[in-house]
mmJSON file of the N, C-alpha and C atoms, coordinates in Angstrom:
{"data_MODEL":{"atom_site":{
"group_PDB":["ATOM","ATOM","ATOM","ATOM","ATOM","ATOM","ATOM","ATOM","ATOM","ATOM","ATOM","ATOM","ATOM","ATOM","ATOM","ATOM","ATOM","ATOM","ATOM","ATOM","ATOM","ATOM","ATOM","ATOM","ATOM","ATOM","ATOM","ATOM","ATOM","ATOM","ATOM","ATOM","ATOM","ATOM","ATOM","ATOM","ATOM","ATOM","ATOM","ATOM","ATOM","ATOM","ATOM","ATOM","ATOM","ATOM","ATOM","ATOM","ATOM","ATOM","ATOM","ATOM","ATOM","ATOM","ATOM","ATOM","ATOM","ATOM","ATOM","ATOM","ATOM","ATOM","ATOM","ATOM","ATOM","ATOM","ATOM","ATOM","ATOM","ATOM","ATOM","ATOM","ATOM","ATOM","ATOM","ATOM","ATOM","ATOM","ATOM","ATOM","ATOM","ATOM","ATOM","ATOM","ATOM","ATOM","ATOM","ATOM","ATOM","ATOM","ATOM","ATOM","ATOM","ATOM","ATOM","ATOM","ATOM","ATOM","ATOM","ATOM","ATOM","ATOM","ATOM","ATOM","ATOM","ATOM","ATOM","ATOM","ATOM","ATOM","ATOM","ATOM","ATOM","ATOM","ATOM","ATOM","ATOM","ATOM","ATOM","ATOM","ATOM","ATOM","ATOM","ATOM","ATOM","ATOM","ATOM","ATOM","ATOM","ATOM","ATOM","ATOM","ATOM","ATOM","ATOM","ATOM","ATOM","ATOM","ATOM","ATOM","ATOM","ATOM","ATOM","ATOM","ATOM","ATOM","ATOM","ATOM","ATOM","ATOM","ATOM","ATOM","ATOM","ATOM","ATOM","ATOM","ATOM","ATOM","ATOM","ATOM","ATOM","ATOM","ATOM","ATOM","ATOM","ATOM","ATOM","ATOM","ATOM","ATOM","ATOM","ATOM","ATOM","ATOM","ATOM","ATOM","ATOM"],
"id":[1,2,3,4,5,6,7,8,9,10,11,12,13,14,15,16,17,18,19,20,21,22,23,24,25,26,27,28,29,30,31,32,33,34,35,36,37,38,39,40,41,42,43,44,45,46,47,48,49,50,51,52,53,54,55,56,57,58,59,60,61,62,63,64,65,66,67,68,69,70,71,72,73,74,75,76,77,78,79,80,81,82,83,84,85,86,87,88,89,90,91,92,93,94,95,96,97,98,99,100,101,102,103,104,105,106,107,108,109,110,111,112,113,114,115,116,117,118,119,120,121,122,123,124,125,126,127,128,129,130,131,132,133,134,135,136,137,138,139,140,141,142,143,144,145,146,147,148,149,150,151,152,153,154,155,156,157,158,159,160,161,162,163,164,165,166,167,168,169,170,171,172,173,174,175,176,177],
"type_symbol":["N","C","C","N","C","C","N","C","C","N","C","C","N","C","C","N","C","C","N","C","C","N","C","C","N","C","C","N","C","C","N","C","C","N","C","C","N","C","C","N","C","C","N","C","C","N","C","C","N","C","C","N","C","C","N","C","C","N","C","C","N","C","C","N","C","C","N","C","C","N","C","C","N","C","C","N","C","C","N","C","C","N","C","C","N","C","C","N","C","C","N","C","C","N","C","C","N","C","C","N","C","C","N","C","C","N","C","C","N","C","C","N","C","C","N","C","C","N","C","C","N","C","C","N","C","C","N","C","C","N","C","C","N","C","C","N","C","C","N","C","C","N","C","C","N","C","C","N","C","C","N","C","C","N","C","C","N","C","C","N","C","C","N","C","C","N","C","C","N","C","C","N","C","C","N","C","C"],
"label_atom_id":["N","CA","C","N","CA","C","N","CA","C","N","CA","C","N","CA","C","N","CA","C","N","CA","C","N","CA","C","N","CA","C","N","CA","C","N","CA","C","N","CA","C","N","CA","C","N","CA","C","N","CA","C","N","CA","C","N","CA","C","N","CA","C","N","CA","C","N","CA","C","N","CA","C","N","CA","C","N","CA","C","N","CA","C","N","CA","C","N","CA","C","N","CA","C","N","CA","C","N","CA","C","N","CA","C","N","CA","C","N","CA","C","N","CA","C","N","CA","C","N","CA","C","N","CA","C","N","CA","C","N","CA","C","N","CA","C","N","CA","C","N","CA","C","N","CA","C","N","CA","C","N","CA","C","N","CA","C","N","CA","C","N","CA","C","N","CA","C","N","CA","C","N","CA","C","N","CA","C","N","CA","C","N","CA","C","N","CA","C","N","CA","C","N","CA","C","N","CA","C","N","CA","C","N","CA","C"],
"label_alt_id":[null,null,null,null,null,null,null,null,null,null,null,null,null,null,null,null,null,null,null,null,null,null,null,null,null,null,null,null,null,null,null,null,null,null,null,null,null,null,null,null,null,null,null,null,null,null,null,null,null,null,null,null,null,null,null,null,null,null,null,null,null,null,null,null,null,null,null,null,null,null,null,null,null,null,null,null,null,null,null,null,null,null,null,null,null,null,null,null,null,null,null,null,null,null,null,null,null,null,null,null,null,null,null,null,null,null,null,null,null,null,null,null,null,null,null,null,null,null,null,null,null,null,null,null,null,null,null,null,null,null,null,null,null,null,null,null,null,null,null,null,null,null,null,null,null,null,null,null,null,null,null,null,null,null,null,null,null,null,null,null,null,null,null,null,null,null,null,null,null,null,null,null,null,null,null,null,null],
"label_comp_id":["MET","MET","MET","GLU","GLU","GLU","GLN","GLN","GLN","GLU","GLU","GLU","THR","THR","THR","LEU","LEU","LEU","ASN","ASN","ASN","LEU","LEU","LEU","SER","SER","SER","ASN","ASN","ASN","TYR","TYR","TYR","TYR","TYR","TYR","PRO","PRO","PRO","CYS","CYS","CYS","CYS","CYS","CYS","LEU","LEU","LEU","VAL","VAL","VAL","LYS","LYS","LYS","ALA","ALA","ALA","ILE","ILE","ILE","ALA","ALA","ALA","ALA","ALA","ALA","ASP","ASP","ASP","GLN","GLN","GLN","SER","SER","SER","ASN","ASN","ASN","ALA","ALA","ALA","ILE","ILE","ILE","ALA","ALA","ALA","ARG","ARG","ARG","SER","SER","SER","ILE","ILE","ILE","TYR","TYR","TYR","SER","SER","SER","PRO","PRO","PRO","GLN","GLN","GLN","SER","SER","SER","GLU","GLU","GLU","LEU","LEU","LEU","THR","THR","THR","ILE","ILE","ILE","MET","MET","MET","LEU","LEU","LEU","THR","THR","THR","HIS","HIS","HIS","PHE","PHE","PHE","TRP","TRP","TRP","LYS","LYS","LYS","ASN","ASN","ASN","PRO","PRO","PRO","SER","SER","SER","TYR","TYR","TYR","SER","SER","SER","TYR","TYR","TYR","LEU","LEU","LEU","VAL","VAL","VAL","HIS","HIS","HIS","PHE","PHE","PHE","GLY","GLY","GLY"],
"label_asym_id":["A","A","A","A","A","A","A","A","A","A","A","A","A","A","A","A","A","A","A","A","A","A","A","A","A","A","A","A","A","A","A","A","A","A","A","A","A","A","A","A","A","A","A","A","A","A","A","A","A","A","A","A","A","A","A","A","A","A","A","A","A","A","A","A","A","A","A","A","A","A","A","A","A","A","A","A","A","A","A","A","A","A","A","A","A","A","A","A","A","A","A","A","A","A","A","A","A","A","A","A","A","A","A","A","A","A","A","A","A","A","A","A","A","A","A","A","A","A","A","A","A","A","A","A","A","A","A","A","A","A","A","A","A","A","A","A","A","A","A","A","A","A","A","A","A","A","A","A","A","A","A","A","A","A","A","A","A","A","A","A","A","A","A","A","A","A","A","A","A","A","A","A","A","A","A","A","A"],
"label_entity_id":["1","1","1","1","1","1","1","1","1","1","1","1","1","1","1","1","1","1","1","1","1","1","1","1","1","1","1","1","1","1","1","1","1","1","1","1","1","1","1","1","1","1","1","1","1","1","1","1","1","1","1","1","1","1","1","1","1","1","1","1","1","1","1","1","1","1","1","1","1","1","1","1","1","1","1","1","1","1","1","1","1","1","1","1","1","1","1","1","1","1","1","1","1","1","1","1","1","1","1","1","1","1","1","1","1","1","1","1","1","1","1","1","1","1","1","1","1","1","1","1","1","1","1","1","1","1","1","1","1","1","1","1","1","1","1","1","1","1","1","1","1","1","1","1","1","1","1","1","1","1","1","1","1","1","1","1","1","1","1","1","1","1","1","1","1","1","1","1","1","1","1","1","1","1","1","1","1"],
"label_seq_id":[1,1,1,2,2,2,3,3,3,4,4,4,5,5,5,6,6,6,7,7,7,8,8,8,9,9,9,10,10,10,11,11,11,12,12,12,13,13,13,14,14,14,15,15,15,16,16,16,17,17,17,18,18,18,19,19,19,20,20,20,21,21,21,22,22,22,23,23,23,24,24,24,25,25,25,26,26,26,27,27,27,28,28,28,29,29,29,30,30,30,31,31,31,32,32,32,33,33,33,34,34,34,35,35,35,36,36,36,37,37,37,38,38,38,39,39,39,40,40,40,41,41,41,42,42,42,43,43,43,44,44,44,45,45,45,46,46,46,47,47,47,48,48,48,49,49,49,50,50,50,51,51,51,52,52,52,53,53,53,54,54,54,55,55,55,56,56,56,57,57,57,58,58,58,59,59,59],
"pdbx_PDB_ins_code":[null,null,null,null,null,null,null,null,null,null,null,null,null,null,null,null,null,null,null,null,null,null,null,null,null,null,null,null,null,null,null,null,null,null,null,null,null,null,null,null,null,null,null,null,null,null,null,null,null,null,null,null,null,null,null,null,null,null,null,null,null,null,null,null,null,null,null,null,null,null,null,null,null,null,null,null,null,null,null,null,null,null,null,null,null,null,null,null,null,null,null,null,null,null,null,null,null,null,null,null,null,null,null,null,null,null,null,null,null,null,null,null,null,null,null,null,null,null,null,null,null,null,null,null,null,null,null,null,null,null,null,null,null,null,null,null,null,null,null,null,null,null,null,null,null,null,null,null,null,null,null,null,null,null,null,null,null,null,null,null,null,null,null,null,null,null,null,null,null,null,null,null,null,null,null,null,null],
"Cartn_x":[112.419,111.51,110.209,109.607,108.332,108.496,109.604,109.835,109.934,110.615,110.738,109.367,108.523,107.188,106.392,106.488,105.771,106.262,107.576,108.128,107.684,107.679,107.27,105.819,104.994,103.574,103.366,104.333,104.2,104.412,104.926,105.269,104.27,103.199,102.191,101.546,101.302,100.695,99.338,99.059,97.785,96.61,96.777,95.679,95.35,96.359,96.124,95.307,95.651,94.919,93.468,93.275,91.92,91.111,91.757,91.061,90.62,91.482,91.148,90.03,90.091,89.049,87.703,87.708,86.472,85.938,86.837,86.424,85.815,86.415,85.895,84.533,84.39,83.111,82.015,82.34,81.366,80.972,81.944,81.664,80.752,81.002,80.169,78.766,78.682,77.378,76.53,77.178,76.437,75.911,76.547,76.132,75.461,74.927,74.371,73.225,72.583,71.431,71.853,73.137,73.601,74.852,74.712,75.87,76.944,76.522,77.496,78.347,77.711,78.443,79.399,78.955,79.801,81.064,80.896,82.04,82.975,82.397,83.203,84.035,83.424,84.15,85.295,85.04,86.076,87.227,86.907,87.941,88.714,88.014,88.677,89.67,89.267,90.17,91.379,91.148,92.246,93.19,92.618,93.426,94.321,93.78,94.551,95.575,95.214,96.089,96.096,96.748,96.715,97.243,98.321,98.878,97.912,97.227,96.247,95.115,94.598,93.47,93.866,95.1,95.563,95.542,96.045,96.085,94.68,93.775,92.411,91.673,91.832,91.038,91.649,92.974,93.613,94.481,94.679,95.592,95.007],
"Cartn_y":[87.201,86.338,87.067,87.666,88.356,89.536,90.248,91.39,90.93,89.807,89.285,88.939,88.328,87.952,89.194,90.238,91.474,92.069,92.066,92.623,91.82,90.502,89.653,89.904,90.248,90.449,91.62,92.516,93.665,93.287,92.084,91.694,90.736,90.428,89.545,90.238,89.5,90.092,90.709,91.803,92.497,91.585,90.77,89.888,88.894,88.459,87.521,88.194,89.426,90.178,90.375,90.698,90.905,89.615,88.497,87.211,86.901,87.175,86.919,87.862,89.113,90.071,89.621,89.126,88.653,87.433,86.542,85.339,85.721,86.687,87.131,87.795,88.583,89.244,88.215,87.177,86.127,85.406,85.15,84.455,85.301,86.594,87.492,87.584,87.613,87.699,86.471,85.312,84.082,84.085,84.858,84.853,86.17,86.87,88.204,88.183,87.045,86.964,86.831,86.599,86.421,87.26,88.401,89.248,88.496,87.578,86.83,85.946,85.316,84.478,85.323,86.501,87.404,87.738,88.061,88.394,87.199,86.015,84.807,84.569,84.757,84.558,85.559,86.807,87.829,87.498,87.067,86.714,85.484,84.533,83.328,83.679,84.537,84.965,85.671,86.539,87.291,86.352,85.351,84.434,83.588,83.143,82.284,83.071,84.273,85.068,86.536,86.836,88.204,89.236,88.897,89.864,90.097,89.036,89.181,90.091,89.832,90.613,92.085,92.324,93.707,94.406,93.712,94.308,94.529,93.594,93.69,94.857,95.016,96.011,97.411,97.488,98.793,99.148,98.189,98.42,99.334],
"Cartn_z":[107.877,107.13,106.817,107.827,107.619,106.664,106.786,105.902,104.454,104.216,102.855,102.288,103.103,102.646,102.257,103.051,102.744,101.435,101.228,100.0,98.787,98.915,97.799,97.412,98.378,98.083,97.131,97.042,96.147,94.685,94.44,93.075,92.442,93.148,92.554,91.356,90.276,89.069,89.374,88.716,88.93,88.59,87.559,87.151,88.257,89.008,90.106,91.2,91.5,92.516,92.086,90.799,90.294,90.362,90.062,90.107,91.531,92.491,93.892,94.34,93.888,94.247,93.688,92.453,91.836,92.577,92.954,93.681,95.024,95.684,96.978,96.812,95.755,95.5,95.245,94.49,94.21,95.492,96.342,97.596,98.481,98.509,99.311,98.716,97.384,96.728,97.049,97.135,97.43,98.859,99.74,101.142,101.52,100.52,100.739,101.741,101.905,102.806,104.261,104.494,105.862,106.118,106.774,107.084,107.858,108.717,109.501,108.595,107.607,106.668,105.837,105.457,104.675,105.453,106.725,107.565,107.693,107.862,107.995,106.748,105.575,104.318,104.202,104.542,104.458,105.402,106.612,107.574,107.123,106.505,106.021,104.927,104.0,102.93,103.524,104.487,105.089,105.84,106.524,107.312,106.418,105.269,104.37,103.56,103.126,102.259,102.694,103.809,104.33,103.335,102.601,101.654,100.501,100.049,98.973,99.429,100.614,101.107,101.246,101.675,101.809,100.451,99.425,98.091,97.548,97.819,97.306,97.95,99.255,99.961,99.918,99.889,99.998,98.792,97.888,96.763,95.713],
"occupancy":[1.0,1.0,1.0,1.0,1.0,1.0,1.0,1.0,1.0,1.0,1.0,1.0,1.0,1.0,1.0,1.0,1.0,1.0,1.0,1.0,1.0,1.0,1.0,1.0,1.0,1.0,1.0,1.0,1.0,1.0,1.0,1.0,1.0,1.0,1.0,1.0,1.0,1.0,1.0,1.0,1.0,1.0,1.0,1.0,1.0,1.0,1.0,1.0,1.0,1.0,1.0,1.0,1.0,1.0,1.0,1.0,1.0,1.0,1.0,1.0,1.0,1.0,1.0,1.0,1.0,1.0,1.0,1.0,1.0,1.0,1.0,1.0,1.0,1.0,1.0,1.0,1.0,1.0,1.0,1.0,1.0,1.0,1.0,1.0,1.0,1.0,1.0,1.0,1.0,1.0,1.0,1.0,1.0,1.0,1.0,1.0,1.0,1.0,1.0,1.0,1.0,1.0,1.0,1.0,1.0,1.0,1.0,1.0,1.0,1.0,1.0,1.0,1.0,1.0,1.0,1.0,1.0,1.0,1.0,1.0,1.0,1.0,1.0,1.0,1.0,1.0,1.0,1.0,1.0,1.0,1.0,1.0,1.0,1.0,1.0,1.0,1.0,1.0,1.0,1.0,1.0,1.0,1.0,1.0,1.0,1.0,1.0,1.0,1.0,1.0,1.0,1.0,1.0,1.0,1.0,1.0,1.0,1.0,1.0,1.0,1.0,1.0,1.0,1.0,1.0,1.0,1.0,1.0,1.0,1.0,1.0,1.0,1.0,1.0,1.0,1.0,1.0],
"B_iso_or_equiv":[0.0,0.0,0.0,0.0,0.0,0.0,0.0,0.0,0.0,0.0,0.0,0.0,0.0,0.0,0.0,0.0,0.0,0.0,0.0,0.0,0.0,0.0,0.0,0.0,0.0,0.0,0.0,0.0,0.0,0.0,0.0,0.0,0.0,0.0,0.0,0.0,0.0,0.0,0.0,0.0,0.0,0.0,0.0,0.0,0.0,0.0,0.0,0.0,0.0,0.0,0.0,0.0,0.0,0.0,0.0,0.0,0.0,0.0,0.0,0.0,0.0,0.0,0.0,0.0,0.0,0.0,0.0,0.0,0.0,0.0,0.0,0.0,0.0,0.0,0.0,0.0,0.0,0.0,0.0,0.0,0.0,0.0,0.0,0.0,0.0,0.0,0.0,0.0,0.0,0.0,0.0,0.0,0.0,0.0,0.0,0.0,0.0,0.0,0.0,0.0,0.0,0.0,0.0,0.0,0.0,0.0,0.0,0.0,0.0,0.0,0.0,0.0,0.0,0.0,0.0,0.0,0.0,0.0,0.0,0.0,0.0,0.0,0.0,0.0,0.0,0.0,0.0,0.0,0.0,0.0,0.0,0.0,0.0,0.0,0.0,0.0,0.0,0.0,0.0,0.0,0.0,0.0,0.0,0.0,0.0,0.0,0.0,0.0,0.0,0.0,0.0,0.0,0.0,0.0,0.0,0.0,0.0,0.0,0.0,0.0,0.0,0.0,0.0,0.0,0.0,0.0,0.0,0.0,0.0,0.0,0.0,0.0,0.0,0.0,0.0,0.0,0.0],
"pdbx_formal_charge":[null,null,null,null,null,null,null,null,null,null,null,null,null,null,null,null,null,null,null,null,null,null,null,null,null,null,null,null,null,null,null,null,null,null,null,null,null,null,null,null,null,null,null,null,null,null,null,null,null,null,null,null,null,null,null,null,null,null,null,null,null,null,null,null,null,null,null,null,null,null,null,null,null,null,null,null,null,null,null,null,null,null,null,null,null,null,null,null,null,null,null,null,null,null,null,null,null,null,null,null,null,null,null,null,null,null,null,null,null,null,null,null,null,null,null,null,null,null,null,null,null,null,null,null,null,null,null,null,null,null,null,null,null,null,null,null,null,null,null,null,null,null,null,null,null,null,null,null,null,null,null,null,null,null,null,null,null,null,null,null,null,null,null,null,null,null,null,null,null,null,null,null,null,null,null,null,null],
"auth_seq_id":[1,1,1,2,2,2,3,3,3,4,4,4,5,5,5,6,6,6,7,7,7,8,8,8,9,9,9,10,10,10,11,11,11,12,12,12,13,13,13,14,14,14,15,15,15,16,16,16,17,17,17,18,18,18,19,19,19,20,20,20,21,21,21,22,22,22,23,23,23,24,24,24,25,25,25,26,26,26,27,27,27,28,28,28,29,29,29,30,30,30,31,31,31,32,32,32,33,33,33,34,34,34,35,35,35,36,36,36,37,37,37,38,38,38,39,39,39,40,40,40,41,41,41,42,42,42,43,43,43,44,44,44,45,45,45,46,46,46,47,47,47,48,48,48,49,49,49,50,50,50,51,51,51,52,52,52,53,53,53,54,54,54,55,55,55,56,56,56,57,57,57,58,58,58,59,59,59],
"auth_comp_id":["MET","MET","MET","GLU","GLU","GLU","GLN","GLN","GLN","GLU","GLU","GLU","THR","THR","THR","LEU","LEU","LEU","ASN","ASN","ASN","LEU","LEU","LEU","SER","SER","SER","ASN","ASN","ASN","TYR","TYR","TYR","TYR","TYR","TYR","PRO","PRO","PRO","CYS","CYS","CYS","CYS","CYS","CYS","LEU","LEU","LEU","VAL","VAL","VAL","LYS","LYS","LYS","ALA","ALA","ALA","ILE","ILE","ILE","ALA","ALA","ALA","ALA","ALA","ALA","ASP","ASP","ASP","GLN","GLN","GLN","SER","SER","SER","ASN","ASN","ASN","ALA","ALA","ALA","ILE","ILE","ILE","ALA","ALA","ALA","ARG","ARG","ARG","SER","SER","SER","ILE","ILE","ILE","TYR","TYR","TYR","SER","SER","SER","PRO","PRO","PRO","GLN","GLN","GLN","SER","SER","SER","GLU","GLU","GLU","LEU","LEU","LEU","THR","THR","THR","ILE","ILE","ILE","MET","MET","MET","LEU","LEU","LEU","THR","THR","THR","HIS","HIS","HIS","PHE","PHE","PHE","TRP","TRP","TRP","LYS","LYS","LYS","ASN","ASN","ASN","PRO","PRO","PRO","SER","SER","SER","TYR","TYR","TYR","SER","SER","SER","TYR","TYR","TYR","LEU","LEU","LEU","VAL","VAL","VAL","HIS","HIS","HIS","PHE","PHE","PHE","GLY","GLY","GLY"],
"auth_asym_id":["A","A","A","A","A","A","A","A","A","A","A","A","A","A","A","A","A","A","A","A","A","A","A","A","A","A","A","A","A","A","A","A","A","A","A","A","A","A","A","A","A","A","A","A","A","A","A","A","A","A","A","A","A","A","A","A","A","A","A","A","A","A","A","A","A","A","A","A","A","A","A","A","A","A","A","A","A","A","A","A","A","A","A","A","A","A","A","A","A","A","A","A","A","A","A","A","A","A","A","A","A","A","A","A","A","A","A","A","A","A","A","A","A","A","A","A","A","A","A","A","A","A","A","A","A","A","A","A","A","A","A","A","A","A","A","A","A","A","A","A","A","A","A","A","A","A","A","A","A","A","A","A","A","A","A","A","A","A","A","A","A","A","A","A","A","A","A","A","A","A","A","A","A","A","A","A","A"],
"auth_atom_id":["N","CA","C","N","CA","C","N","CA","C","N","CA","C","N","CA","C","N","CA","C","N","CA","C","N","CA","C","N","CA","C","N","CA","C","N","CA","C","N","CA","C","N","CA","C","N","CA","C","N","CA","C","N","CA","C","N","CA","C","N","CA","C","N","CA","C","N","CA","C","N","CA","C","N","CA","C","N","CA","C","N","CA","C","N","CA","C","N","CA","C","N","CA","C","N","CA","C","N","CA","C","N","CA","C","N","CA","C","N","CA","C","N","CA","C","N","CA","C","N","CA","C","N","CA","C","N","CA","C","N","CA","C","N","CA","C","N","CA","C","N","CA","C","N","CA","C","N","CA","C","N","CA","C","N","CA","C","N","CA","C","N","CA","C","N","CA","C","N","CA","C","N","CA","C","N","CA","C","N","CA","C","N","CA","C","N","CA","C","N","CA","C","N","CA","C","N","CA","C","N","CA","C","N","CA","C"],
"pdbx_PDB_model_num":[1,1,1,1,1,1,1,1,1,1,1,1,1,1,1,1,1,1,1,1,1,1,1,1,1,1,1,1,1,1,1,1,1,1,1,1,1,1,1,1,1,1,1,1,1,1,1,1,1,1,1,1,1,1,1,1,1,1,1,1,1,1,1,1,1,1,1,1,1,1,1,1,1,1,1,1,1,1,1,1,1,1,1,1,1,1,1,1,1,1,1,1,1,1,1,1,1,1,1,1,1,1,1,1,1,1,1,1,1,1,1,1,1,1,1,1,1,1,1,1,1,1,1,1,1,1,1,1,1,1,1,1,1,1,1,1,1,1,1,1,1,1,1,1,1,1,1,1,1,1,1,1,1,1,1,1,1,1,1,1,1,1,1,1,1,1,1,1,1,1,1,1,1,1,1,1,1]
}}}
């Protein structure tokens, strides 16, 4: 099951990944005054969509 999920994550459209990256950047920009909030947002994104976060950060 987990292997299938990982493989499927490779087929998400590039535009979807870019949209998520932009959304994450906007969220971080809004919390620029608080490093702790920035970290929380990044962890929240990773927790909800680990495959998305992987593609955004390392893709």
